[in-house]
Structures are given as C-alpha cells and as structure tokens.
N, C-alpha and C positions, 0 to 999 in steps of 0.2 A: 280167588287165588291167582287166576291167570292175569287179571288186571294188575295185581300187585307185582307180578313178574315183569309185566310190560313197563311199569313205572320204574322198577329197579334198573332194567336194561337201558331205558331212556336216560335216567340220571347218570349211569355209568358212562354212556356215550358223551353226554353233555360235559361231564367232568373231564374226560380225556381230551375233548376239544378245547376246553378252557385251559387245561394244562399245556396243550400244544401252542396256545396263543400267548401264554404268559412267559416272559423271559426272566431269568434271575437278575435281580438288581444287586450288583456287586460293587462295593466301594473298596478300593485298595489305597492305603496310605503307606508310603515308603519313606524311610529316613536313613541318612548316613551320619555317622558321628563326626561332628566338626571339631571335637576336642582332640581327636586322634590325628597324627600327622598323615597327610595325604600321600600315599605311596602309589605304586603302579596300579594296584587293585585296592578297592575299598569294600568294606562289608556293608551291605544294604539289608535293612530289616524292614519287612513289609507286614502290615496288619490288614487283614481282609475281613470284611463283614458283609453278610448277605442279608438282604431285607425281603427276600421272597417268602411267601407263606409255606409252612410245612406241608409236604406231600403234594405241592402244587406243580412241581416240574421235575421231580425225581432228583437225579444226580447232576450237579453243575460241575463243569470241569474248567479250572482256571489255568490259562497259559500266560506265562510271563516271557515276553520276547525281548532278548538282549543279544546284541552282536550276532544277529541272524541265527540265533539258537533259541529253541523253545523249551522252557521248563514247565512241566505239568504238575499242578497241585490239585488233588481232588478235594471237593468240599460239598456238603449237602446243601440243599436249598433252604433248610430250616434256618431260623435266626441264630446262627452260630458265629463265633469269632475265632479266627485262626491266625497264628503268627508264624512266619517263616523267614529265613534269611538266606542270603547267597552273596557271593563276591562278584564284582563287576569292575571293569576298567574305569579308572577315575574319570576319563573324559566322557564316558557314557553314563555316568551315575544319574543324570537327570533326563535320560531318554529311554525310559522303560514304558512299554505298552503291554496290554493284555487283551484277551478275548475269552468269551465264555463258550464252552462246548465246542470249541473249534470253529465257531461261526464268526467270520470276520465282520459281519454286519451288526453283531451284538457285542460291542466292546464294553468293557467296564471302565469306570473312572479311576484313573491313577494319578496320584499326587506324590511327587518326589521332592523332598526338601531336606536341608541340613538342620541338625539340632544338637543339643548338648544333654548329657545325662544330668540329673539334678545334683546339686551340692547339698551338704547337710544343712537343714534349716536351724534356726535358733531354738533354744529350749523353750518349751511352752510356759507361758505366764498365765496362771490360773487364779481366778478370784470369783467370789460370789458377789455379783453386782446388785441384785435385788434381794432384800432380806425376806420378802414375802414368798417368792417361789423357790429361793435358795438353789437355783441351778448354777452350776459351775461353768463359767465362760473361760475358755482357754484360747490364747492367741499366740502366734509366732510370726517370724519373718523369714522369707526365703533368701538364700544366699546368692543366687544367680537367676538368670532368665533362661530357662531351657529352650525356649522358642518352639516347643512342641507340647502337646497336652500332657500335663503332669498331675497325678493324683496324690493328694496329701491325706494321710491317715493319722488320726490321734489315737494313741493307745494308752490305757491306764490299767494299773494292777492294784486291786484293793488289798486289805490286810490279810485276806485268806489266800492270796496268790492268784486269784482269778484275773485273767487278762481280757479286757474288752476293747473294742475299737470302733471308730466311726470315720468314714471317708468324708472328704471335703474337697471341693475344687478351689476354695479360697484359702485364706490364711487364718482361719478360726474354726472352732467347733464347740459344741455344747455337751456337757455331761449332765443329764437330767438328775433331779433329786432322788428319784427312785433307783438310780444306778450306782449310788455310793452310800456309805454309812457315815453319819455325822461323827465328828471328833475322832476320826481314825486317820492313820497315815496312808497316803496314797502316792504312787509313783506314776508319772505321765511322761510320755515322749512322742515324737512325731517322726513319721517316715514319709519320704517322697519317692515316687516311682513313675517312670515312663518307659517306653519301649527300648530306650538306649541304656537304662540303668536305674539304680535306686540308691538312696542315702537315708541315714537316720540321725536325728538330733541327739543332744545330750538329755539326760533324764532330770526331771524336776520332782523333788519330794516335798510334801507339804501335809500339814494337818488340816483336815477339812473343816475343823472348828476355828482355825486362825486365818482364814483367807477371805474374811469379809472385807470388802473394799471400804475404807473410811471415807468420810465426807471431806471435801476440799477445805483448805485453810480459809479462815474467815477473819473479820475485823482487821482488814488490811489497811495500812496507813503508809503514805509515800510522801516524803519531803524532798525539796529541791536543794536546800543549802543547810546542812550537807545533804548529799543525795543518799537517802536512807529508806530502806524498804522493811516494814515491820508487819507481822501477822500473828494470828493465834490458830492453834490446832487442837481439836477435841479428840481425845482417845480414852475410851472407857477402860478402867482398871490398869492404866499404864501411866507412869510418872513422866515428868517433863524431860528428864535426862535420857529416857529411852526413846524418845521421838527423834526422828531424823527427817530432814527436808532437802529437797532439790530445787534450786532456784535458777531461772533463765532470764536473761535480759538482752536487749539489742538497741542500737541507736536507729533513728529514723532513716538515716541514709544507708543503713545495712539491714533492711527489713527482712531479708531472707536468711540471715545468719544469726541464730540464737547462740548466745554464749552461756554455757552451763556451769553451775557451781554446785558442788555436792557438800553434804555434811553441814548444812545450816540448821540452826535450831529455831529461833523465832525472829531473826532479823538479818539484814544484809546491808553493808555500806559500800558504795562504789567509790573507789579512790580515783582522784584526778579526772573527773569527768570533763568533757568538752563544753566550753561556754555556749550558751544559747543553743543547746542541742536537746531534742526530745528523745527521752529514753522510755522503753516499755519493759515491764516486769510481769512475771507470773511464777507461781510456786506450787509444789505438791509435796506431800509428806506421807510417811508410814508410821505406824504406832509402836514400833519396837519389837514386834514378834519376829520369830526366826524367819518366817516366810517373807517378811518385808514387802508386804503388799502395799504399793503406793496408791495414794488417792488420785483422783482425776486432777487435772490442772485447774488452778483457779482462773478467774477472769484476768484479762490483761489490763494492767494499770500503767498509765503514762504520765510523765512530768517533764517540763522543760527547765533546763539549768539557767542560772542568771546570765545576762549578757556581759560582754567584755569589749575592750577596745579592738578595732579591726586590725588584722595583720595581713601582710602581703599587698600586692597591687592588682589592679584590673588588667585583664587581657584585652588590649586595644588593637584594632586594625582599621584599615580604611580601603576604599575603592578609588582613591585619588590617583590619577595618572601622573606621569612626570610633568613638571611645570604646573602643578595643580594650583599655584597661586594666581593663575590666569583663568581658571574655570571653576565651576561649582562641583562639589563632590560630597561624600558623606564619611563620617568617622563612626566606626562601630565598636562596641565592646560587649563582652559577655557579662551577665549579671554575676556579681561576686558570690561564690558559694558561702553558705552559712558557716562552714568550718573556718573561713577566713573573715567573713563579716562579723561573726560572733555577736550579732545583735540585729535588730530590725533596721533595714536600710530605709532611711527617710527620703533621700534624693541623691542625685549624682551632680557633681560640680564639673563643668567644662570650662577651662581657662584658655582663652584665645590670645595669642601673641600676634599683633598686627605688624605691618611693614614699618609704620612710624614709631614702633617701639612701645606702644601702649598695650595694656593687657585688659581684656574684657572677660568677666566671669558670667557664665550662663548656668542656671540651675534647671535641671530636668526633674520632673516629678516622678515618683515611683508609680508603677502600674497598679491599677485596681484588680480585683479578682475577676471581674467581667472581662477586662482586657486580657488577662492571662488565659482565660478559657478560649477566647477568640484566637489568640496567637498560638495556643497549643495545637489547634487544628492546622495551622500553617507551619508547624515545626519551627517556630521562631520564638519559643518561650524564653530562651536565655539570651536573646539578642536585643541590644539597644542601639540606636543610631542617632546621630546629630548632624544636620546639614551644615556644610561649610561654604561660605561665600568667597569669591576671589579676594586676594589680598592677605590671607591668613598665612603666617610664616611658621607658627608652632601651635600645638594643641596639647593640653595636659588634662587628664580625666582622673577623678578620684570619687570614692564612695563616701557618703556622709551617713553615719549611723547615730543611734542614740548615745553611744559611748565614745564617739569621736569620728575623725576623718582618716581614711586610708591614705597612704603615700601616693602622690600623684604619679600617673603613668604618662610618659612622653610618647606621643605618637610619631613614628618615623615615617616621613614622607618618602614616596617612591621617587627615585632619580634614574635618569637614563645613563647606563654605564658607558664609559668611553670604549672599552674593549670587552665585548660580551663573549664569554666562552661558549664553546659548542656543547649543547646539552641534548641528551637523548632521553625523552620523557615517554613513559609507557603507562597507560591506564587501562586496566582490565576490569570489566564488570563481573561481579559475583552476586550471589543471592543477598540482596539488601546491603551490599558493600561495594566499595571501589578500591581495588588494590593498585597503588601508585608506586612506581619505581623510576629511578633516574640514574644517569651516569654523567659525571662531570670531571674535569681535569683536577687532579689532586692539589695542584699548586693554587688553584682558585679557592678551594675549600679552606686553606690555611688562614685566610683573612676573614672568613665567614663566621659570625657568631652562632647563627642557627638558620634553619630553613623553615619556610612557611608554605604549607600546601593549602590552597584556597579552592573551594568548590561552591558553585552557585548554579541553581537551575536556570535554564534559558527561557523558562515560561515567562511571558511578559508580566510586568507589575509584581514581580516576586522579590521581596527584600530579604529572603532567607539566605543571606550570604553566611558562610561558615568557613572556619579555617582551623588548622592543626599545626602546632609548633613542633618541629623535629630537630633533634640534635644534629650538629654538623657532621658527626661521624656516621649517621644513618644514611641509607640510600633507598629506603622504602618505608611505606606506611600504609595501613589499611584504614580507609575512611568508613565509618559506620554511622548509622542514624536512620531517620525515617525517609529513606529514599523511595521514590516512586518508580514503578516499572514503566518502560516505554517512554521515559522522560530523559531528555538530554541534559547533561551537566557539564559545565565548563570548569575544568580542573586546571589551575594555574600554579606554577612553582615560583617562589620568591626566595631571594637570598637577603639576609638581614646583616647589616654591618653596624658599626658603632653609632653612626648618626644618620643613616638612611637605609632604605631597602631598594632592591633592584629586581625587576621582573625578568625571569629567565625564559620560560616557555609555558605554553598552555595546550590543552587537547580537549576534544569533545568525547564523552563516554556515556554509556548506558549501563545500568545494573542488569537490565534484561531488555533485549531488543525484540520487537515485533515486526510483522510485515507492514510495509508502508501503506498509507491510504491512497486513494485515487489521486491522480494528477489533477489539480484544480481546474485548469483551463487549457483547452487545446483547440487550435483553429488552423486553417490552411489559407495561404495567400500566394500571390504571384503565380496563378494557375495558367498554364499554357496547354498546348496539345500534347506535349511530351514531358513536362516537368511541373513541379509545384514545390512550395516551401512550407514545411510543417513547423509550427511554433507552439510551445507549451510553457506554462508557468511552473517554476520550480516549487517543490514542496517546502514550506518553511521548516526550519530546524526543530522548532517546538511542536510541530505536528507530524514529523516524519516517522516517529516510533522507533527509529534506529538510524544508523549511519547509512546513507544512500550510497551504495557501491557503484551503480550505474543505472541508466534508463534502458528500457526495451522499447523499440519502435518497430511495429510490424504491419504488414499487409496480409490480411487473412490470418494464417497461422505461422507465417515466417517472420521471425523477429531479428533485430540487429541491436547489438550492444552499443550504447552511446554513453560517452563520458558524463559523469554526474555534474560537471560544471558547464555543460552545454544545455541550451534550451531551444534549439532549432535543428532541422535536418533538411537537406535538399533531396527531394524525391525526383529521380531521373528515370529515363527509359520507360516512360509511361505510354500507353496507347491512346490515340485521339478518341474523343467522344466516348469515354468509358467511365463507369462509376467505380470508385475505389472506397473501401472501408479501411480506415487507418486507426490504429490503437497505440497508446503509450502507457507504460507502466513503470513503476520504480521497484528496484531490487535492493534488499538489505540482507544481512547475514541470516535473518529468519526466513527469507524467501521472497517471492514475487508478490507485489501488492495487486489490488484490483486494477483492471484495465479501463482506461478512458477511451471512448470511441468517437469518431467523427467520420462523415461521408462527404465526398466532393466528386464533381464531374470534371474531366479534362475537356478543353476546348476542341472544336473541330479543326481539322487541318485546312486552312484557307489558301487555295492556289492563286486566287486573284491578288492576294497580298504579295505573293512572290513575283507575279507578272508586273505589278505596279512598282515593286522595288527595282526590277530589271529595267523597266522603262525609264524610271527616274535616273538611274545610273547612265543609261545610254544618252538621254537628253543632256545630262551634265557633261558627258564626254564631247558631244557635238558642240555644245556651247564653248567648251575650252578650245576645241579645234578652230572654231570660227574666230575667237579672240586672237588665237595665235596667228592665223592667216592675215588678219587685219593689221597686226603689228609688224609681222615679219613677211610681207608680201614680196615676191621676187619681181625683178624688172620686167619679165615677159608678161606680167599681168597688167602693166600700165598701158594706157591708150597711146598709140603712135601718133606723134604730131607731124603732119605733112610738111615737107621742105618747100617753102614758097618759091625757091629758085627753079625747082623742077616743074612747077605748075605752068601749064600752057597759058592759062589766063593771065598769070602774072608776067609771063614773058612778053605777051603782046600788049601789056598795059603801057600807056604813055606816061612814063614817070616824069616827063618834063613838066607836065601840068600838075601831077599829083604830089611830087616830092616837096616842092616849096610849101605846100599846105601843112606839112608835118611839123614845121616849126615857124615861129615868128621871125621877122627880119632881124629883130634884136638878138636872137639866139644864134644867128649864122656865124657870127664872129667868135662864139665861145670855143675855146680850145678844149677839145675832148680827147680822150684816149682812143686809139685806133684798135679795134677788135678784129683780129684776123682768124678766120676759121678755115682750116686747111684739112682736108681729108686726103691723106697720102695713100695713093694706090700704086700698085706695081704695074707700070705701063706694059710690061711684057706678059702679064697674066691676063688671059682673055676673060676669065669669069670673075665676078665680084666676090668679095669676102663673104664667108658664111655668116648667118645671122647671129651665131654665137660669138663671133670675133668682135671684140669691143672697138668702137669708133674712136679714132685718135683725133683730138682737138687741141690745137696749139693756140694759145692766147698770148698776144703781145701786149703787155701792160705799159709799154713806154708811151709817154705822151706824144701822139702824132695826130695828123689830120685824119678825120674819119673818111674812109673810102667805101663807097657802095660796091657790092659785088656785081659782076656781070653787067657792066655798063651803066650802073646806077650812078649818075653824076652828082656832084655837089656844086654849089654856086660859090664862086670866088667873090672877092670884094668888088672886082671890076667888071664882071659879066655873068651871064646865065648859062655859059657853055658847060655841059657836064663833062667831067674828066673821067676817061675810061681808066679803070684801075686794073693793073696786071697782077696786083698782090692779092686781090680779093677773089680771084678766080677759084672755083671749086670744080675739080674734075670728078665727074660721076660716070659710072658705067651706064651703058645703054639700057640695061634692065631696070636700073633705079629710075632713070628718066621715064621709062615706059610705065613704071608703077605709078608714079605721080601724075603722068600725063593722062592716065585713064581715070583719074579722079574727076568727078563732075563738078565744074565750076559754076556755082550758082551765086545769086546775090547774097544769100545767107552765108555762103562760105567765104565770100570776099569780105563781107562785113565782119565775120569772126576773125579772119586773118588780120584785117586792119587793126582790130582791137588787140589781138595777141602781139602783133608786131610793134604796135605803139607802146605796149608795156615793156617790151624788150628794149626799145630805144630809151625809154625813161630810165631804166636801170643802167644802161650804158652811159647816158648823159650824166647821171648822178655820180657814177664812179669817176 
C-alpha cells in the first residue's frame, strides 16, 4: 500500500513538472472586412484556437496588444475555439501582437489580413450520376472569392420536413442513397459562412425519381458545306418534342470563347461561316422532365470550311537604311492570317523593280512544319524576310494561295528627311511588355499617314524584327510578345508618308533589368612612383543585363563614379613602392554588379634620375653660353697686336738694307694710295687715354705716294735716299713706348712681325 502511495506521489510530481514545461500552442487569426468602407476605426474579428492537451497547463491567458493597450481574453488549454472582436485604428489593423499568460517569451502566432463575407452561391444542381449506387451529387458555384476560409453547407429537406446538412470545403457535396427516399420531392439549398458573415443560395426542388443524368448525345455528324451539326439523343419514355439541347461552338482562332446556343433539337446550322476556318462543336441535352437535368457534354467535333480567294494585303516592312539602293538590306513581312488568306498559302511572290526599269519576280517557298517549330522557339513564327541587293528601286510582295493571289503590297523605302522635327521618345519596360510613348509637333503629324514602332533584340544573329502600325492620332502603344528578361531591345519610331518612310528616333529598353556582369578586362599601364592609368573593356549591350548608369572604380573600399562612356581613369597621388588593389564594377538600375580586381606595384622614387636631369640641363646651359661667347666675343678678349713703331728692335733696324727687299724694282714705280695713321693726343694732357677710350684712326684714301712712318724712306726713281716723312709721324705717350719697349725682341718675334707687316702691305698695295 505504501509503495502504491509512493508511485502516486511520483506520478503527480512528474505530471506537474511536465505541465510547467509545456506552453500553450495558440494560433490567432484576425480579419477585417474589406467590403466595408475604411473609417477611422475598423472592426477586427479574431479566431483563436489552442492546440495544447487538456489539463496539461491549466488556464491560458491571451493578451491582444494594440495601441500600447492590452486586452485580456481567458481561454482554457483544451482544444477549444473562441472568437472575439474589437475595434482598432485603421492604420494599426495589421500590427496586432499577443502573448500567453503574460509571458513575453511565449508569444502566440497572429495573422491579420483583410477578407470579404461570402456572397450567395448559385442554387444546387443535383443529379444521380451512377444508376448502380444512386447517390445524388449536388454542385454549385460561388459568387465571389472571400479570400478567407469559407465553409459551404448543403442542406436538404425530405417530404417529411426533416432537414439534413453536410459541410464541404469545395463546391460540391453528396447525398447518400440511404439519406433520401426514391421518387419523392426534395428541396436543397446551400449556405456559405466565414468569420465575417454568411449567405444562402436559392432553393432547388426536384423529384428524386427524375434526376437521373441521361447519356450524352450520340451519332453526331458534321458537314462543312453547309456547316451543319447533327446528333441523336436517347430518352426513355419521352418523345422527341420534349427533348431540348444546348450547343456550343468556337472558331480555332478563338479557342477560349465558346458561343452557346439554347433550345436546339437534333441539329444546328451555322450561318455565314468564315472561309478556310476550323470550327469546333459540342452538345448536351435533357429529356424533357421538369427538373431538366442536362447530360454531360459530348465529345468535341471539328471541321474546316472551304477556302476562298484571299482578301487584304501583307504587312511589309524593311530594315533598309536611307539610300538603300547602294547597300544590301532585307525586306520583311508577316505571314498573312488565315482570316485574310482564306486558304492554304502556297508561296509568296516578291517583285523587284530595278534601276534600269526591268522587273524581276522571286518566289519564296512556304515553310514546313519542322521550320515552324524551330522558329517558334525564336519567336519568329510569323516573320518572313527576303534579302535585297543594291540597285533595287521598288519591292512588291503578295501571297499566293490555292484560290488566287492577294493584292501586292508596295514596300516604302526609308528616306532621310530634310527637316527632322524634334521628337521625345520614352520607352518603359514592364512585365513582358514595353510601353512606348512619344511627343511630336502637331504640324508634322498632319502629313503623316501612320506611325510604325519597330523593336528588335540586340542579341547578335537575331532576325526577330517586329513592328506595330499606329494611327497618326495616337501617341503611345504597348508592345507585347515573347520578350526576354535582361535583354536589350532597340525600339525605333518611324513616320510613314505617301511614298516613303522616315526614321525619327530610337532608344534602348529592357522589360526587366538585372545587375550587370563583371567587367570583362581590366589592366594597368603607365605605372610610375606616384600615378598609373587604369583601363577596362566596356560591357557589350547584349550582355549588360540592363542600362549601364555608370562605372565604379575603387581602391580598397572607396569607390568613384565614372561615366558609362569612359573606359579609363588616371590614378594619382599614389605612394612609391606600394601595392594597390584596384576594382571596377558596373551599376544599373537593379544595382551594382560583380567587381573585377587587379593588383599592381608603383615604382620606386629614383633620385639619380633627378640628378641626371639636372646635370643634363646644366650642361646644356653651359653649351649655350659657350656658343654665345664665341659668336658675340667683346674686343677686350682679342689678343693685342704690338705696334712695330714702338719696338726697340724695329727702331734700331737698318731699313736702308731691308726695305728694298720688300718689293721688286719693277714695283717701285707703282702708284699706290697713301695710308696715314694718326693717333691724336692732347699735348697738354700728361696721361694717356684710358683703355676704354677708342683709338682714332684717320685714313686718307686719296692716291698719293706711300710714305713710311718715323724715317722709313722710299726710293725715288733717281736715287736711294730715303725721304723723311713728317705726315706719317705718330705721337705716342711715354707709357705706351715703355710698354712696347719692354717686349722681348727675338728672332721669332721679328719673323712673325715681318710676316704680319708683309700681309698689311699686300692689302695696301692691292687697294
């Protein structure tokens, strides 16, 4: 007995410890009614469910915190559900928090969202699908999307007035065979309910013996000319006039839109069908009972109507630039729709008009199915092109079908306008679309027939050029199609006139931009001790994933914005003999791309180079100074020539024997000019003139007999007596005489003097 008490106490303690460790799992879902107008305050309804086990943690306390105010809602930890509502400011309706038992560490999950109360669903459509089990299947459709969990309930009341129901989360429910009586009248309806409200459908009354669903129509026959749809319907114990059928048809180019026709009996004829168009048909019927339980739809039957002559023209365009007769280009056209071709297109005929006036017809074959599948991957399924060579002046394109040829379409060549108007073109990328708008002077649009907006991917080797024709009164258009994200498209605007088209403006656009890739190449050159040049390769347009706004160039973590049209940057104020890590990245509207890095070392600062440069400059200056001195040397730099008159050796020389040797006897009678050198000195001045005073020399150029100075005689025709000349005297100061007297007379000096004096005499004689 004691052992049993010990076990009970131990189990109680263990249970209490487990309860202390277990927290209440509370989930709170709150909604506010979006169908009501949003005022200052909104009504919020919360639904709380606890998933804790019963008696595991006693009483849980839920606190809803709103606007710094705490609302307390008690709830047990058992698996219960409670609903409560309160008002809250509209701006705080999605900011509700809660906690359990006042413990902020144990918060419960809260979800706040808007929703709608349910609208009345349709009345239930009930029928016995399987004659073996005879269960009644009822279905309905909901009128709106509540956006919050909604429970649908099927209710039915039998002939005794008993009401039964069955919940369903979908739009159908089943009444089992044991829950109704055969061949009795029953009423059914549906209710929809959520935390924001409830609604009820209309009632359906039926005889449980007349709601067997009949088999679909059979023996169906479909003809194309005329377009007639015929069928049979089996109904037990019901005549043909009591049967009623519902028929639907659609054309192949409108596969999603069924056209419904009621009250048909056994056939249907389609009036004025489109030629060479495939139509699809299906039918269902009921057997005439009051309940009008329709059979299931029959299989879909299709037929193509007979072909007819084509109508309309091809849509033709080209990528030919102005003056295209001098260069090669392409002409494009879209495949003619079947509604215009109205028959199988055999080929296309391209007529070329050349400069010499001749016309050449070219036939292009129709694509095969394999080619269509390949081009469908490139989004070029409806595009055809034909290359044009230089010299083509006009192009006409037409479609050839089994029933005839379409009217030829003249392709308008582009011409360069004389006066281009100012055009503002804007292209904005959207999800799988490009929204294009433009503004232009109204006077220019008066002569325009239409505008053409052309777009083509900049991906290399892509022929998927496309275009849209716009009325001249429009100023915007949305381009749709199989656009690729992160792909650049060149959008161009053209104006079409009577006989030509004119290019107006173009822009690059993306449907969705991404971050750019790495800059492909980056290197550094012209490295010195304090600077370097960083060069990188631009990212190609077809690889940029978006419009490059600018480049970022950085050292370590510091970056600088560089224009997108630049590919280099001068790095200055660097330190000598240092290692630098440089990076470059591209920036688009989606953000910065991956960075490309490179490393380089700056050169050491070389002092010898500076000294060498200074030395070269100094040597150059010395050389210039030397050349200047040689060319413009002053007179004081020249060597002084001694005056032979003041020489003592010359004074004591016997000129009587030496003079006749100076010239031959035949030259003595030559009449020469007399040269007189006179240095005028002031007799009253005791000192000679300064060395800076110029020496005055008077030269008499009149033809006279030559006289030797200071007793140097000359020989007359009749004798050898020297004649003393008083005109050739030169008065010198004693200091000058002393200067020349101190000169050492040597044989070499005399020999030099004789040579110099002889040259002077030769000059004098020549003159």
